[in-house]
C-alpha positions as CSV (number, residue, x, y, z in Angstrom):
1,M,53.8,-3.5,-35.2
2,D,52.6,-3.0,-31.7
3,L,51.7,-6.1,-29.7
4,S,49.8,-6.0,-26.4
5,V,48.1,-8.6,-24.2
6,I,44.4,-7.8,-24.1
7,G,43.2,-10.6,-21.9
8,Y,43.3,-14.1,-20.7
9,Q,40.6,-16.7,-20.9
10,N,41.2,-20.1,-19.3
11,N,44.6,-21.0,-20.5
12,V,44.5,-18.8,-23.6
13,V,46.5,-15.6,-23.9
14,Q,44.8,-13.0,-26.1
15,V,47.2,-10.7,-27.9
16,A,46.3,-7.8,-30.2
17,C,48.4,-6.4,-33.0
18,R,48.1,-2.8,-34.1
19,G,49.5,-1.0,-37.1
20,Q,51.7,-2.5,-39.8
21,I,52.8,-6.1,-39.5
22,T,56.4,-5.8,-40.5
23,Q,59.8,-6.5,-39.0
24,T,61.7,-3.9,-41.0
25,K,62.0,-1.6,-38.0
26,L,63.1,-4.3,-35.6
27,L,66.6,-5.4,-34.8
28,P,67.8,-8.6,-36.5
29,N,66.6,-11.7,-34.7
30,A,64.0,-9.7,-32.7
31,D,61.1,-11.8,-31.4
32,P,58.3,-9.4,-30.4
33,L,56.0,-12.2,-29.2
34,R,58.6,-13.7,-27.0
35,E,59.5,-10.2,-25.7
36,L,55.8,-9.7,-24.8
37,L,55.0,-13.1,-23.3
38,G,58.3,-14.5,-22.1
39,P,60.6,-17.3,-23.0
40,N,57.9,-20.0,-22.8
41,C,55.4,-18.2,-25.0
42,Y,55.5,-20.9,-27.7
43,T,54.2,-23.5,-25.3
44,Q,51.0,-21.6,-24.7
45,Q,47.7,-21.2,-26.5
46,V,47.7,-17.7,-28.0
47,T,45.1,-15.8,-30.1
48,L,46.3,-12.9,-32.2
49,D,43.7,-10.2,-33.0
50,L,44.6,-8.5,-36.2
51,E,41.6,-6.2,-36.3
52,K,43.6,-3.0,-36.0
53,S,46.4,-4.1,-38.4
54,T,46.6,-1.9,-41.4
55,F,49.2,-3.6,-43.6
56,I,51.4,-6.7,-43.9
57,D,54.7,-7.1,-45.8
58,S,56.9,-10.0,-46.6
59,S,58.8,-9.6,-43.3
60,G,55.5,-9.7,-41.5
61,L,54.5,-12.9,-43.4
62,G,57.9,-14.4,-42.5
63,W,57.3,-13.5,-38.8
64,L,53.9,-15.2,-38.8
65,A,55.4,-18.3,-40.4
66,V,58.2,-18.5,-37.9
67,C,55.7,-18.0,-35.0
68,Q,53.6,-20.8,-36.4
69,K,56.6,-23.1,-36.6
70,R,57.7,-22.3,-33.1
71,F,54.3,-22.9,-31.7
72,T,54.1,-26.3,-33.4
73,Q,57.6,-27.2,-32.2
74,G,56.9,-25.9,-28.7
75,G,53.6,-27.7,-28.3
76,G,51.5,-24.5,-28.2
77,K,48.7,-23.3,-30.4
78,F,48.5,-20.0,-32.4
79,V,45.2,-18.7,-33.9
80,L,44.8,-15.5,-35.9
81,H,41.4,-13.8,-36.0
82,S,39.5,-10.6,-36.9
83,I,41.7,-10.0,-39.9
84,P,41.0,-6.9,-42.0
85,P,40.2,-7.5,-45.7
86,L,43.5,-6.0,-47.0
87,V,45.6,-8.2,-44.7
88,M,43.4,-11.2,-45.5
89,Q,43.9,-10.7,-49.2
90,V,47.7,-10.8,-48.8
91,L,47.4,-14.0,-46.6
92,Q,45.2,-15.6,-49.3
93,L,47.4,-14.5,-52.2
94,V,50.4,-16.3,-50.7
95,R,48.2,-19.1,-49.4
96,F,49.2,-18.5,-45.8
97,D,45.5,-18.9,-44.9
98,S,46.1,-22.6,-45.4
99,I,49.4,-22.7,-43.3
100,L,48.2,-20.5,-40.4
101,T,45.1,-21.2,-38.3
102,V,42.8,-18.3,-39.3
103,R,39.4,-17.6,-37.8
104,K,36.7,-15.0,-38.3
105,D,36.6,-13.6,-34.8
106,L,37.6,-14.2,-31.2
107,A,34.7,-16.6,-30.4
108,M,35.7,-18.8,-33.3
109,A,39.4,-18.7,-32.4
110,L,38.6,-19.7,-28.8
111,S,36.3,-22.5,-30.1
112,T,39.2,-23.8,-32.1
113,L,41.2,-24.0,-28.9
114,G,38.4,-25.8,-27.2
115,I,37.2,-22.8,-25.2
116,S,33.5,-21.8,-25.2
117,S,33.1,-18.0,-25.0
């Protein structure tokens, strides 16, 4: 899983994920989003572009669930978008599409956060 900041719009940080969404290759208790955005990342509004994600496993699902919980507790917002069909099928299979905020594309993600693109 490779995360990178791809832009900022108003108070929204746009992050992209490339490759496999998994934590199996990370150290225990690693927090890739906090490492990328800093200790206050969960107080921010963040969109996560999954367009170039190729796979998600149970550790990746767990990571997304923990991120969602931390954003809720921290007062931030977390919106996933541009999800490839294979990854979306997994999210729907485990019903994470009802737990996470999922949108079709960046424009819809920004709109959810009150930003017009």
